[in-house]
N, C-alpha and C positions, 0 to 999 in steps of 0.2 A: 569377592566379586570375580567372576570369571572373565577371561579375555573376550569372550563373546558378548557379555554384558557391557563391558567397556566400549566395545566397538559400536554396539547399539546405542549406548548413551551418547557417544561421540557423533554418530550419524544423526541422531535426533537433534542434538545441539546444533550441528551444521545446518540441518533443514530449517530449524527455527530461525537461525541467523539469516538464511537466505530469504525466508518469508518476511523477516523484518525489513530487509533491504528492498524487497519487492514492494512492500506496503509504503515505505518511504519514497521510493521512485514514483509510485502511483500518485501519492499525495503531491509531490513536487510537480508532476505532469498536469494534474488537474488544477492546481493552484496557478500554474502558468497559463493555462487556458482561461481560467476565470479572470485573470488579469488583462486579458485582451479587451478591446473596446466592444461596447454593446452591439455595434454594427456587425462585428465578426462572430459573436456568440450571442444568439438570441435568448430571450427570457426562458423559454422552455428548456433549452440545452443547459443554460446557466443553472436553472433550478435543479435539473437532474444531476449535474456535476456537483453542485453544492451538497445534495443529498448523499451522493457517493463519498464525497470528501468527509462529511460528518460521520458516516459509517466507518470510514477508515480511521478516523481519529479515535474511535473507541477501541480499536485493536491494540 
């Protein structure tokens, strides 16, 4: 394996890890919003956020 291949693999691994952290951060943010009272997050927003959270859970 060449040095260039190793760098590419390392870069892709770093990007994958960054994406994982971003997904986890998004899930935490959405979950904290969903934990707010119904008066602060209406049913339509809650449904949209839940759909997004469900999609993130599949990643």
